[in-house]
C-alpha angles and dihedrals in degrees: 000000000000121000110209091194089067097049123095117265118272096223142022115265103198094216090065091057090048087051093049093054087048093053096039090055093052092050089049103044093044089065119020097057087059096046092085090056090047091052092049103040103029102027092035094218127162121255093250091056092045089052090050095053094046088049092051088049093054097043092047086060103039097033091052095049095097090051091052089048096051092046087051089055091050105039104021132266096260098061092042092051096049087048089051089053092049093050093048090051086052091051094050091048088055090050090049097046105023111119099184140044100263098054089046090051090049093046091055095048091049092056088054094046090049089058095047090058101047103033100063092040091053090050093050090051091049092050091055093045092048088047090057094043091052093048087055090054090252131119112336124246089246092053093049086053090049091051087049090058092048092055092046092051091049087054090046089054096045098042097068091045092053090047091047093051085055100046092099089063093056135255093274089061089049093052089048090050086050092052088050091054090054094046090056090048090050091054094046096045092047085068102029100053123072122244117248117239111263115263116199097189121105121262111278126191092213093118091058092054100037090057088058097041088068106085091195094052094048087051090051096051092045089051092045092049091076087069094063090046090050092048092050090063085077083077101030111028103027094062084053092056094045088053092050086051092054095249131125142227093279087068089068093071097063090045095051088047088052090056094049093050092051092052095044090046103041112020098091095041087049091048090055094049088047090054091055092048094041130244092257092058096039098053100070089049089055089058094047086056090052092047090050090054092067092040088056091059092044091059091062100032096095096047129084110252119248121238127268126011093336088078087074097055091099091049092048092049088049095052093041095050092042092050095046086052092050089050091054104038108035098059088040096052091046090049089057099052094084088058084068098041145036127232093273096059102033095108092052090050093049090045091049090052091055096042091054087053092049093051088049092052094052092047095041097048090049091053098042101037092081091041093057091062087076088059095059092094133034109270143117091264089058089068095064104064087054095048090050089053091050091052095068100056089041087058088048092055092055093044090051093056089057098041098046093045094097089050098054092081094051093049091043090055091046091053 
């Protein structure tokens, strides 16, 4: 006797994908922000080795996105998402029980690989569901991606709070709790996601190559990659500016909270505004805001900071403008990906978008890490690293105007 209740769903329900992003981010941000402290205080590792491990974790996720997307296109999003959850659970278990360096490194990399499998698959499912919703005259695809960003941000806010509440128990218990979150998500998604139709043909790497055989798409992801490089400066450049202003690490908390509040409060209204304007027109403006965020710090970099909370004004301007740019450009860019791809290669295209950004972060942080040393104290030299960082999103804004020009007619007709 069959029990329909225990069978996978027959179609995608978009709120399931939004809830998944919320839960995934809680499970991620409850653990990974505390990994560096664990490596330093419990494993007694040097700063250079800690940076290498964290870099490997980031690259194992961003660099593998295109692989996760291609596998999703071939085998179906459901099986790849479930596999990603299993791999992340394995990574957290290694972090919890690893007693030496190599299991910890492997665990950190597995957490990244797990994300590389389920993230592009979920985005591809949301793109398909959003397309259907838009065709039915309901919520647009861009608005679904905006809601997706809000849910992810809520999880990113609550995750560190959950992790901080558990710090007294130790990092290994935090990692076990994170594994538990993904086990629950695995069980729920097993029943909530529809199975893909069976494919008997052998695995072909066509999605990989077709994404890079589109010159306009390659130009698009290269231009978009400056976004992830810019966003990563919240972790690399923002602490430098806080130190220049005479602040401390505790000032990071309110600034990250500012970014989260902005996203939760304004992401949906801005998405509706962007829908009226059109993603091809709003995308360059998003990059202009990102570029302006770096310029806002450059304007103060040579001056002696004032006393009190006013010293954080440049940092607050930086976070605000960067977040506004993010809210404009990220949903718009993801909304444009189906213009380049059909349904069979959506995962690979979303994966390529993320992989290009991961490569930009690795190269950019290597180049700018030393440059930012000049911005640690107020001086004329402190201005230049921020202007250099502003240059790349400004170039992206100009490039997007050219790249997106052929798409404007299609979006105008659709509107």
